[in-house]
C-alpha positions, -999 to 999 in steps of 0.1 A, spaced: -269 388 47 -274 395 10 -275 358 3 -300 353 31 -323 379 17 -321 367 -18 -329 331 -6 -359 344 14 -371 364 -16 -369 334 -39 -386 311 -14 -414 337 -8 -420 351 -43 -415 324 -68 -448 307 -64 -461 284 -91 -496 292 -78 -502 325 -62 -537 313 -52 -520 289 -27 -500 318 -13 -530 340 -7 -549 311 8 -521 305 32 -519 342 41 -556 342 48 -555 312 71 -526 326 91 -545 359 94 -574 341 110 -549 328 136 -536 363 143 -505 363 121 -503 390 94 -477 384 67 -466 411 43 -442 406 14 -413 431 13 -396 425 -20 -361 411 -15 -363 414 23 -377 388 46 -415 390 49 -428 412 76 -447 395 104 -472 412 128 -497 399 153 -533 412 151 -555 421 180 -582 398 166 -558 368 170 -548 379 204 -584 380 216 -594 347 199 -601 323 227 -626 299 212 -604 269 222 -603 280 258 -641 281 261 -642 244 249 -611 230 264 -628 196 269 -626 191 231 -588 195 233 -584 173 264 -604 145 248 -582 143 217 -562 112 213 -524 114 211 -506 92 186 -474 93 206 -456 116 181 -440 149 191 -438 176 165 -406 196 171 -400 229 154 -363 240 154 -353 274 140 -322 296 137 -332 332 128 -303 356 125 -300 389 144 -306 408 112 -342 394 113 -348 400 150 -383 415 144 -393 384 124 -379 362 151 -397 379 179 -431 378 162 -426 342 151 -419 333 187 -450 350 200 -470 332 173 -457 299 185 -469 307 220 -503 315 207 -504 282 189 -497 266 224 -464 252 215 -440 246 244 -405 260 245 -383 229 252 -352 249 247 -345 284 234 -351 278 197 -367 243 200 -405 243 203 -427 212 207 -463 201 207 -482 168 206 -505 183 180 -500 177 143 -490 212 131 -479 202 96 -508 222 81 -498 254 100 -462 248 91 -471 244 54 -489 278 55 -458 294 71 -437 279 44 -460 292 17 -467 326 31 -437 336 53 -407 317 39 -402 301 73 -384 271 58 -354 295 52 -349 295 90 -367 265 104 -374 227 102 -402 207 115 -395 172 128 -415 142 141 -402 121 169 -415 94 192 -390 103 219 -373 135 229 -338 127 242 -352 95 256 -373 114 282 -407 101 293 -436 122 281 -443 136 316 -408 151 317 -411 165 282 -442 183 293 -427 198 324 -396 209 305 -417 226 278 -445 244 296 -446 262 329 -473 241 347 -462 255 381 -473 290 372 -504 276 354 -513 256 386 -512 287 407 -534 307 384 -560 281 379 -560 272 416 -567 308 425 -595 309 400 -611 278 415 -609 293 450 -623 328 442 -650 317 418 -659 286 437 -668 309 466 -687 332 442 -706 302 428 -716 292 464 -728 327 471 -747 329 438 -766 297 447 -779 313 479 -815 323 484 -809 360 477 -810 371 441 -783 398 434 -793 429 414 -786 432 377 -755 454 381 -739 429 405 -747 400 382 -732 417 351 -701 429 370 -695 393 382 -699 380 347 -674 404 333 -649 398 361 -653 360 358 -647 359 321 -616 381 324 -602 359 352 -611 327 332 -591 341 303 -561 348 325 -563 313 340 -563 296 305 -544 319 282 -511 300 288 -527 266 290 -514 243 262 -547 223 264 -528 190 261 -546 156 256 -556 143 290 -529 115 292 -502 142 290 -516 165 318 -499 166 352 -517 149 380 -524 181 399 -536 200 368 -565 223 379 -578 233 345 -606 208 344 -618 219 378 -616 256 367 -636 248 335 -663 230 356 -666 260 379 -668 284 349 -696 264 333 -716 261 365 -712 298 374 -723 308 339 -753 286 341 -762 301 376 -758 336 362 -782 328 334 -807 314 359 -805 344 381 -809 368 351 -840 349 340 -854 352 375 -849 390 374 -865 392 340 -895 373 352 -902 396 381 
């Protein structure tokens, strides 16, 4: 344990350029991971509420779906000892926020090039003491479709997004009717819809389209969300013009 802590300290505190360290800390903080040095001990990791509520990507998922995949998987493997359980737990939660999939217990995967994020984790949080990042064109010889199913829970995601489509598809049809709802009803629907939309997408890895399962409901949910928001704005403008 003593050797481990000294190694972590040396990796985390002997920076030839402290500016690079602070820049890495700042970029991670914007993603919701707060890193604090602890002398000889492993850096302390915490997740911020700002990062937890940051959903910009989910309100423009089409940008992520349209990204081209170069056929390379980025595989992060770690072995964090029990003595650093707190570090391990926060690190795992951060990987989920970054939309990596858990291929196995300590093996996480993504088709997105996360080398910049990993470099920041090396610089600020001494993650290279515990982890390695690999690039691979195949994962145990599996086809990409199987890798996706092994790494992300698309069954649960399908149920959530299908339910969203059913409920808010009906709400959209009602909203398009001749009767204009009152202001309170419109605002309540807007709040409820955004909360439901968040729940439907918070665990969505937003994979490039070629990697998405055939029955993926995210694109339908996104279309309904945009149409319902547009209809709400129209109805609000009608109320304001009265």
